[in-house]
N, C-alpha and C positions, 0 to 999 in steps of 0.2 A: 707250672713249677711248683706252685705253694708261695708261702710268706717268705722275704728275705727277711731272717731275724737279725743277721749280723754285717760286719762292714768287711770281713774277710773272708776269702773261699778257701779251704785250705786242701791240698793236694798234697798226697803222701806217696811216695816212691819207696819200693823196698829194694837194697841191694842186698845182693847174696856176695859174701865173701867166703871163698873156698880156703879154710884152714885145715891141716894135717895135723892130729887124725880125724879133726870133728869138724862139723860144717856151723858157722853161727851165722843170726840175721841180725844186721843192723837197720834202721829205720831212719831215714832223713825226711823231714818236712819244709816244704816250700808253701808260700802263702803269696796269694793275688789281691791287692789290695781294690776293692769293689770300684773305687773312685777312678782309677787308673785305665781301665777298660774304653773301648772306643764307645763313643756315642751311639752307635748302631749297632753294638751288640746290646749297651743298656735298654735300647727300643724294641730291640728284640724280646729281650728276658721281660720289658716290660708288656709286652703283650700277654703274657700271661697272668699279670695282675691287674687289680681294679685299683681306683682309687682309694677305697680304702685301704688295701696292702701299701699303695705307695705311702699314703698319710702315717700309719703306724710306724713304716720304716723309717721316716724321719725320724721318729722319735725314739731309734735306738742311739744313734751316737751324731757327734759334730759331722762327721764325715758321711753319715748313711743320711743325715738331713741335707746337704750339700747334693748328693747323688739323687734323691727323691725330688727335691725341689725343682732339679734340672730337667728329671724325666717328664714330671707333673707338666712343667711348662711347655715342653716338647710335644705332650700327649694331649693336653687338656686346652693349653694355653692359659695357664692359670698361673698368675705370678704370687708365689709365695717367699720371694727373697726377703722381703723386709718385712718381719712380724710388729716388730714395734711400731712402723708406721700405718699398720695395716691392723691392725689387735683386731677390730669388729669384725672383719673380712676373715681373718684366720679361726676367730670363734663360729662362724656360721660353717665355715669349710670341715672343719673338725667336728661339728652337727651333723653334718652329711655323713661324713666318714664314719660315725658312730652310730646313727641310724644304720646305713648300710650293713654294717658289722654285726649290731644286737637287736636290730627291729622287726628282722623275719622269725616267724616261728611256726612250724608246721603242726596242721593238725590232722585228724582223721575224720572223713567224711563217713556219711550212713552208709555208702557202698564200699567203703574200708579201703579208699584212695586217699595217698596224702596231700596234703590241701597247703598251700604256702599263704599265709595271711600276716598282717604286721600286728605286732605285742603294741595293745593301745596304752600301756604303761611304759613302755619306753617314749613314744612318741610324745605322751602326756610329760615325762621328766625333761626330756630334750627341750619341749614348746615351753613349759616354767622357766628353764635355765635361760633361754633366750629372749624371753619375755622380761625376766627380771634383769636384764643385762640392758635391755632396750630404756627398762625404767630409770635404770641408774644413771645412764647416758642424756635424759630428756629431762630439761628444765622443768621444775613444777608450774609455772605459769606459762602461758602459750605455747604447751606441750605438742600441740600438732605438728609444727613444724619439725622436730626433732623425731615425732614418731613417723613422719613422713618418709622424712630422709633415711631412717636407718629400716624401715620396712623394704622401703624401695631399694635397698644394698640388698637385704635378705633375700626380697623375692627373685632380685637380679641374679645371684648366685646359685639360688636354686634353679630357676630356668637354665643356667648353662649348664648345670649338671644333669637334667632331663635330656637335654640336645646332643651330649658328648655320651649318652650311655651306651657302652660298647656292648650292647645285646646284641645278637645274631638275628637277622630275617626268619632262621627255622622258629625261633619263640613268637612270632607272630602268626605261623601256620600252625604251630600247636596251639596257642590261646589266641583265636581270631578274633574276641571281644574285649579284650584286656589292652590295658598303655603297656609299654616297655616297664621294667622292675623297678626302673628310677621314677618314671612317670607316677606309678600305683603307688611308691613310698611317699614322693612329694607329695601326692594328692591326699593322701591320709594325714599327713605330718601338716598341711595347711588347715583340711576339716580340723584338726585341733589347735594347731597355732594360733588361729583368728579367735576363736572364743576365749581362747587363755588371755590374750591380749586386750578382750573386752572387757576382762574380770578385772585385769592391772589397771586399766584406765577408765574407759566408759564404752557407752554403744558407738559413741561417733565413730570409734576404731574400724567399724564393721565396713563403714562407708569408703574410708579411707583404704583399707585393704582391699577392698573391691575394686576401686578406682585404678589403683597400681597393680594390680593383677591383669586387668583388661589392659591396660598401657603396654604390661609387658607383651604380652599375647598378641597384640596388635602390632607391635615395633619388630617382634621374631617375624612375623607373616611377611612384613613388608621387608625386611633384609633380604628372606628366602626368594620374594618373589623377586626382586632385583636381581639375586643372583642367578636364579633359574632363567631368566630372560636374557641375561647379562650370557651363559653361555650357549642359548640357541641365537642369539644375533652373531655369533663366533663360530658357529656351526661351521658356515661356508667358508672361513679362513683358515681353518686350521688344517694341517696335514696328518695328525698322527691322531687318529679317529679313538683311538683305543683311550688315550689320555683325557679327551674330550667325553667318552663314555663313561670312563671312571668317575670324572669329576660331577658328571651329571646325574650319576648313579647315587654318588653321596648328597648331594642336594635333595633329591628325590627322598631318599630314606629320610634326611633331619626333615621333611615337611610330615612324612607320613608319623614318624614319632612325635611331632607337635599335633598334629589332627588327634593321633591316638589318646597323649594327656588330655586336649581337651574333652573329649569324650567322657574321659576319667572325669574331669571336674566338672562338666557337666550334670554327672549323676549324684553330685552332692548340690549344699548352697552356696557354693563359691562361686557358680554362674548362673545367671538367671537363662529362661526360656529368650528371652530378649538378647541377652547376650550373644548365645548360640547362634539367634537367626544373624545378628552384626556380624558377627567374625564368618558365618559362613557366605552371606550375601555381599559382602564388603572387602574381604579379604582372599577368602578364599577361591571363592568364583572368579577375582582379578587373577589369579594365579596361572590359568589353564590357559596356553597357547592359544587353543581353537579359541577360546573367548575372544581374545587380543583382535584375532584373524579376521572374525566376523564383524566386531565393532571398529576395525579400520583406526585404530589408534596410535599404532605405532608402524612405520612404514617398514621398518628392519625386520620386525616381527612377520609383516604379511609378506615380505619378499622371501624370508626365511621358510616359512611353512608352503607358499608357493612351491618354492623348489625343491620341497621334500617328496622323496616317493612315498607311494602307497604304504610298505612298510614303516615310513618314520610317521606319517598321520594315524598308522593302526596304534604305534606304540605310544605317542601322543595320548589319543584315545583310551588305551586300557591303563596309562595311568590316572586319566581323571577319573576313570570307572573305580577304580581300587579307592581313590579318597573318597569318591562320593559314598562305596558301600561303605568304609569306615564313619562315616558321617551318621548314614542311616542307622546304622547299629546304634551308636551315639544317641538319634533323636528319637529312635524307637523305646529304647531303654528311659530314656527322661519322659516319654509322653505315658508309659506304663506305668510309672511312679508319680509323677507329678499331675499328669493331663494338661500340661501348659505348653505343650510345644506343637499344636497345630499349624501354625503359620510356618515354622520349621517344615514340616513333611511337606506342605505345600510348595514351599520353595525348592525342598531338593527333589520332589516331583518333576518341576519345571525343570531342574538342571541336568535330572535323568533325560527328560525327553529332549535336550538339546545336545546331550551327548550320543543318543541313539540316533538322533538325525545326523549329525557329522559321522555316525559309523556306517549309515545307509549312504551315504553321499559319495 
């Protein structure tokens, strides 16, 4: 639909009035206030808008702000109703909207194709602003605790935007080696934001940023693993399989978005090869139901997998192979550039071997 720039949608009706001996045309205009539309209509309209469109819609007027914040809450689960109480959160959300609107640039490659990349100047400008805001909110003495708190909030908001990226699955097919657009944008921003923080404070910020980033990745994997296993525990109890498949598909898509995001982070200095190995071996491997079935750690999962027909097993193994292939691309790219991911290569080889064994059995 494009961007909603005003709070009113005007509808013009033309009335033809016959008068002797000539005909004249009179125009009457009626208006529909945007805030008076039903919520389901607003949400359908929001399907054509991304977060940045809704954010800038909120800047048009007070009524637009109420409507936009209401839609953002229902679509993304982001609470923007109290800007004064959550001033820093609003600042980070505004930075995301600004980056999404202005940080993309189109370049022409050697073969004449258009290549979408991020504008480093825009990334640096936003990183400078956020770093200064964190500095202003941090005490001069014992600043580590203040930086830890604010960087943790910043990373949490950025991660939420990555996982709620509305990009479609066709993007993954067109770009099999890339993260989703928001994942790519956040990766490039964090690669700029971390050294900017270190320049404002000192090099100790690197360890703070790295620890918090790893904590957020592990937390999201733990939550997704719980959701994924919970849906499969309920598989034998649900009556509407279409609703179950829809919810399960949403969880699987979020897992793949997160794996692609980790793959993008692994190509930078934000994650080390050891981090990639830990995430794969301790978090991603624990996600797969087949692994839980073999280890017999959960009786409900084992009963669910035992009752699955062959098509259900094949579907689970296919999902496992998709995730492993995404990881394999990330690990091979890391190994080519850094030469430090041999342990991860060996771990993935063992995971592929287990998946193939499950397929043959």
